[in-house]
N, C-alpha and C positions, 0 to 999 in steps of 0.2 A: 845528720848533715847539719852544719852550722848555718846560721842566718846569713853570714857573710858569703858562704859558698852558694847559697840559694840566690842571693843578690847578684853575685858574679855570673851565675848561669843564666839568670833572667836577662841580664844586660847583654850577654853573648847572643841570646835569642833575639833581642831587639836589634842588635847589629846585623844579624843575618836577615831579619825581616826587612830592615831598611834597604839592604842590598837587593833583595828580591823585589821589593816594591819599586825601587829606582829602575831596575831593568824592566819590570812589567809596565811602568809608566813611560817606557821608551826614552828615558833620560840617560845621559852619559854616566855610566857606573864609575868610570875612572875619575869623575869629579869628586867622588867620595874620598879617594886616595889623594888626589891633587890638593884638596883643601884641608887635608887632615891636620897638618901642623899649624895652620893659621890660627886655630882656636887656642893653641898653647901660648900665643903671644900675650895672653892675659896674665901669664906668670910674670911679666915685666912689672906688674904691680908690686912685686916683692922688692923692687929697687927702692920703694918708699917705706918699706918695713913689713913685718909679718902681718899686721892687721890689714893694711891696705892691700897687700898681696893676696891674702885669703879672700877678702871681699871681691877683688877683681877676678881672681881665679874661679871662685864659686859662682859669681854672676854668669860666667861663660860656660861653666861645667855643670849646668843644671838643665833639666829638660824644659824649663820655662821658656827659654829663647826659641828653641825649635817649635814649641807649641804656639808661640805668638806668631812666628813666621808662617806656620801652616794655617793659622786662623786668618792671617792677612791674605794668604793665597786664596782661601775659601771666600773671603769677603770680596776680593777682586773678581773672582769667578761669578759670584752672585750679582755683582755690579756690571757684568758683561765684558770684563777685561780678561782675556785669555792669555795671561803671562805665566810662564812656568818657573821663572827664577826664584820666587819666594818658596815654592815647594822644593826646589833643588837645594836652596839654602837650608831649609828645615831638615832635609834628608842628610846633607853633609854634616850639619851641626849635631843632629841626633846620633848619627853614626859615630862621630868623634866621642861624644859623651858615653855612648854604650860600650865602645871598645875600651876607653879608659877605665870604666868601672869594671868591665869583664877582666881586665888585667890587674885590678886591685887599686887603681888610683881613684880615690873617693874625694868627696868634698873636704876641703881643708879646715882644720880646727885651729889649734893654737900655733902651729908652725907647718911648714910645707910637708914634713914627713908624717904628721899626725892627721889621719883622715877618718871619716865616718866608717870606712871599711877596715880600719886598723892602721898600723904603721907601715910605711914603705921605706925602702932603702936598706942599707947594711945593718943598721941597728934596730930592725923592726920588731924583734922579740917574737914571742909565740902567742897567738890568740887562743883564748879558751873557746869552748863550744858555743858560747853565746856571742862571740865576736869581740869581747872586751880584751884590751891589752893589759897584762899584769903590770903593776908598778915595779920599777927597778929599784 
């Protein structure tokens, strides 16, 4: 099994775990779907060019944002503020990242179609067992 396949399976498991945790926390599970495409607005950075686009896209399509939102939720709880929206934001955000990665949409490298999980789109080529894309 290739590294890319393992990463995609792991992210599929994360997506399922987020759904289960959202339901267990008595949060609206449908919010995961309702907010799903909002995070893709970061791709608008590509209007400024490939470098700006990749930076904007990668900033939003990393698990760092959901981790910060969840840490903010925990800090608010410790400070005596019982607000659930930071946890729901973290869940929606992590769900989006996990589903994208499970589908093969990784962090962007030199252009939109070249990701850390391989190429996406029509001209994606065939990945070797280690996940590298052969040169054309």
